[in-house]
Structures are given as structure tokens and as C-alpha cells.
VOLODREN-63722 format. One line per 2 residues: their letters; for each residue x, y, z of N, C-alpha, C, O, CB. Coordinates in steps of 0.2 Angstrom, whole numbers, plus 5000, padded with zeros to 4 digits. Last residue first. Glycine has a CB too. Layout:
a	X:Y:Z:X:Y:Z:X:Y:Z:X:Y:Z:X:Y:Z; ... .
END
This chain:
xx	4961:5063:4896:4955:5063:4898:4949:5061:4892:4943:5062:4893:4954:5071:4900; 4974:5063:4896:4971:5057:4894:4964:5055:4896:4962:5050:4897:4973:5052:4896 .
xx	4981:5077:4884:4979:5073:4891:4974:5066:4890:4972:5064:4885:4975:5079:4895; 4991:5075:4870:4985:5078:4874:4985:5073:4881:4987:5068:4883:4978:5077:4870 .
xx	5001:5074:4862:5003:5075:4868:4996:5077:4872:4997:5081:4877:5009:5081:4868; 4999:5058:4855:5002:5063:4854:5003:5066:4861:5005:5063:4866:4998:5067:4848 .
xx	4995:5044:4855:4989:5049:4858:4993:5057:4856:4989:5062:4856:4988:5048:4868; 5003:5033:4850:5000:5038:4846:4996:5043:4849:4992:5046:4845:4996:5035:4841 .
xx	5011:5027:4862:5005:5024:4857:5001:5029:4854:4995:5028:4854:5000:5021:4860; 5020:5037:4862:5022:5030:4862:5016:5027:4857:5017:5025:4851:5023:5027:4870 .
xx	5012:5048:4868:5019:5049:4861:5019:5042:4859:5018:5042:4853:5028:5052:4863; 5009:5043:4881:5004:5045:4874:5007:5046:4868:5004:5045:4863:5001:5051:4875 .
xx	5021:5040:4886:5015:5035:4884:5012:5039:4879:5012:5037:4873:5010:5033:4892; 5026:5054:4887:5029:5048:4883:5026:5042:4881:5027:5040:4875:5034:5045:4887 .
xx	5015:5061:4895:5017:5062:4887:5022:5057:4884:5023:5057:4878:5020:5069:4887; 5017:5053:4906:5012:5053:4902:5012:5056:4896:5009:5053:4891:5008:5056:4906 .
xx	5029:5056:4910:5029:5050:4908:5024:5050:4903:5025:5048:4898:5028:5046:4914; 5029:5070:4912:5033:5069:4908:5032:5062:4905:5033:5061:4899:5039:5070:4910 .
xx	5020:5074:4923:5018:5075:4915:5022:5072:4912:5019:5070:4907:5017:5082:4913; 5034:5080:4931:5026:5081:4932:5025:5080:4924:5029:5083:4920:5022:5089:4936 .
xx	5050:5072:4929:5046:5079:4930:5038:5078:4930:5037:5073:4927:5047:5084:4923; 5055:5059:4935:5053:5063:4930:5047:5068:4931:5042:5067:4933:5052:5059:4925 .
xx	5060:5054:4947:5065:5053:4942:5063:5057:4936:5067:5060:4932:5066:5045:4939; 5054:5054:4962:5053:5056:4957:5058:5056:4951:5063:5060:4953:5050:5062:4959 .
xx	5063:5048:4973:5058:5046:4973:5053:5048:4966:5048:5044:4965:5056:5048:4978; 5079:5042:4969:5075:5048:4969:5068:5044:4969:5067:5039:4965:5077:5053:4963 .
xx	5084:5026:4978:5083:5030:4973:5078:5035:4974:5074:5034:4978:5082:5027:4967; 5093:5025:4994:5087:5024:4990:5086:5029:4983:5087:5035:4983:5081:5024:4996 .
xx	5108:5018:4998:5105:5024:4997:5098:5024:4991:5099:5023:4985:5109:5029:4996; 5112:5006:5009:5110:5006:5002:5107:5013:5001:5102:5014:5005:5104:5000:5000 .
xx	5125:5006:5022:5116:5007:5020:5117:5007:5012:5123:5008:5009:5112:5016:5024; 5137:4994:5023:5134:5001:5022:5128:5001:5018:5126:4997:5013:5139:5004:5018 .
xx	5144:4984:5034:5138:4984:5030:5136:4991:5028:5132:4994:5033:5132:4980:5033; 5150:4983:5046:5155:4985:5039:5150:4986:5034:5151:4990:5029:5160:4979:5036 .
xx	5144:4981:5056:5143:4986:5055:5148:4988:5051:5150:4994:5050:5143:4989:5061; 5143:4968:5057:5136:4971:5054:5138:4979:5052:5135:4982:5048:5128:4970:5060 .
xx	5153:4956:5053:5153:4962:5057:5148:4967:5054:5150:4969:5049:5161:4964:5058; 5150:4938:5059:5148:4944:5056:5149:4950:5058:5147:4951:5063:5144:4944:5055 .
xx	5150:4927:5068:5155:4932:5066:5155:4937:5063:5161:4940:5062:5160:4931:5066; 5138:4919:5065:5139:4922:5070:5144:4928:5070:5143:4933:5073:5141:4917:5075 .
xx	5129:4918:5052:5136:4919:5052:5137:4924:5060:5138:4930:5060:5138:4923:5044; 5115:4913:5054:5118:4911:5048:5126:4913:5048:5129:4909:5045:5115:4914:5043 .
xx	5112:4921:5066:5111:4913:5066:5114:4909:5060:5115:4903:5061:5104:4912:5066; 5115:4934:5062:5120:4932:5066:5117:4925:5067:5122:4922:5070:5121:4937:5072 .
xx	5105:4936:5053:5112:4935:5047:5116:4932:5054:5120:4928:5053:5116:4945:5043; 5094:4938:5062:5094:4931:5057:5102:4930:5055:5104:4924:5056:5089:4932:5048 .
xx	5098:4948:5067:5096:4943:5072:5097:4938:5068:5100:4933:5070:5090:4944:5076; 5097:4958:5057:5103:4957:5060:5105:4951:5065:5110:4949:5066:5104:4961:5063 .
xx	5083:4955:5055:5086:4955:5049:5094:4953:5052:5097:4947:5051:5084:4962:5045; 5077:4962:5067:5075:4954:5065:5081:4953:5060:5083:4947:5061:5068:4954:5061 .
xx	5083:4976:5068:5084:4971:5071:5084:4963:5070:5088:4959:5072:5082:4974:5075; 5076:4979:5055:5083:4979:5054:5086:4973:5059:5090:4968:5057:5086:4987:5055 .
xx	5063:4979:5062:5063:4976:5055:5072:4973:5053:5074:4968:5051:5060:4982:5049; 5064:4990:5072:5062:4982:5070:5064:4977:5067:5067:4971:5068:5058:4982:5069 .
xx	5067:5000:5062:5072:4997:5068:5069:4990:5068:5072:4985:5065:5072:5001:5076; 5054:5001:5055:5061:4999:5051:5065:4997:5056:5067:4991:5055:5064:5006:5048 .
xx	5048:5006:5065:5044:4999:5062:5051:4996:5058:5052:4990:5057:5036:5000:5057; 5051:5018:5069:5051:5013:5074:5052:5005:5072:5055:5000:5074:5044:5013:5076 .
xx	5051:5024:5057:5055:5023:5058:5057:5018:5064:5063:5015:5064:5056:5028:5059; 5035:5023:5057:5039:5021:5053:5047:5020:5054:5049:5014:5052:5038:5026:5049 .
xx	5032:5032:5068:5031:5026:5068:5034:5021:5064:5037:5016:5066:5024:5025:5067; 5041:5044:5063:5042:5041:5069:5040:5033:5070:5044:5028:5071:5039:5046:5073 .
xx	5030:5047:5053:5038:5044:5051:5041:5042:5060:5045:5038:5060:5043:5052:5046; 5020:5050:5060:5019:5045:5055:5027:5042:5054:5029:5036:5054:5016:5048:5047 .
xx	5024:5061:5067:5022:5055:5071:5021:5048:5066:5021:5042:5068:5015:5057:5075; 5026:5071:5057:5030:5068:5063:5029:5062:5065:5033:5058:5065:5030:5071:5068 .
xx	5013:5072:5052:5017:5069:5049:5024:5066:5053:5026:5061:5052:5018:5073:5043; 5006:5079:5063:5003:5072:5061:5010:5068:5058:5012:5063:5060:4996:5073:5056 .
xx	5016:5090:5063:5015:5085:5069:5012:5079:5069:5015:5075:5072:5011:5087:5073; 5011:5096:5052:5018:5094:5052:5019:5088:5059:5023:5083:5059:5023:5102:5053 .
xx	4997:5097:5054:4999:5093:5048:5006:5091:5048:5009:5086:5046:4998:5098:5040; 4997:5106:5065:4994:5101:5067:4997:5095:5060:4999:5089:5062:4985:5103:5067 .
xx	5002:5118:5059:5006:5114:5065:5003:5105:5066:5007:5100:5067:5004:5119:5075; 4993:5120:5048:4999:5118:5047:5003:5115:5054:5007:5111:5054:5002:5125:5045 .
xx	4982:5125:5060:4982:5118:5054:4987:5116:5052:4987:5110:5052:4978:5119:5048; 4989:5134:5064:4987:5131:5069:4986:5124:5065:4988:5118:5067:4980:5134:5073 .
xx	4990:5143:5053:4996:5140:5056:4995:5134:5061:4999:5130:5062:4999:5146:5060; 4976:5148:5051:4982:5143:5046:4988:5140:5049:4989:5134:5047:4985:5147:5042 .
xx	4973:5153:5063:4972:5147:5061:4974:5143:5056:4975:5137:5056:4967:5148:5060; 4982:5165:5060:4983:5160:5067:4980:5152:5065:4983:5147:5065:4977:5164:5076 .
xx	4976:5171:5049:4983:5168:5049:4984:5161:5055:4986:5156:5054:4989:5175:5052; 4963:5173:5055:4965:5168:5048:4971:5165:5047:4972:5159:5046:4966:5172:5042 .
xx	4965:5182:5064:4961:5177:5064:4963:5171:5058:4963:5164:5059:4955:5180:5064; 4980:5191:5067:4974:5190:5063:4971:5184:5062:4974:5180:5058:4975:5193:5057 .
xx	4984:5200:5082:4984:5193:5077:4978:5194:5072:4973:5196:5073:4984:5186:5082; 4993:5214:5084:4987:5211:5083:4987:5205:5080:4989:5205:5074:4983:5214:5079 .
END
């Protein structure tokens, strides 16, 4: 016997994940279009370029600091101590 609140929560989570997937697929499609445009432009300037030899550049980590760490550093630097900004 399924619990209604569990089923409702799972349906909501599935809808959220499906929405994220659609978003990332759209972003991926746009990135491929952008990459094709850059490749075509590179070929205009250098027809003999070996595009497969260009290695992808890794992205830096999204959050290099722990949550609240930057705020503490800024507050400490400007004399606010470690209290919040409120």
C-alpha cells in the first residue's frame, strides 16, 4: 500500500529532475552550436587546423569556498568581526 505523501513527493521530485534534464539538454545543444561556429571560424583562418588536437579546458570548481567563508573574510577585513550582515 503506497503512502500518498510519499507518492506525491516522488512525483514532484521526478518532475524537478526531468525539468533539470530538459534544461541541461538545451544548454548542451546551444554549446554544440557555439562550438560548431567556433570550429567553422577557425577553419576560415586556418583550413589545415587539427581540431581534434585541441584539448578541452577543465572548468574551475563552482564553489571554491565553504558556505559563509567569504562573508566571514570580508567582514573580518572591514572590521565587522564574524557577525552576519543583517
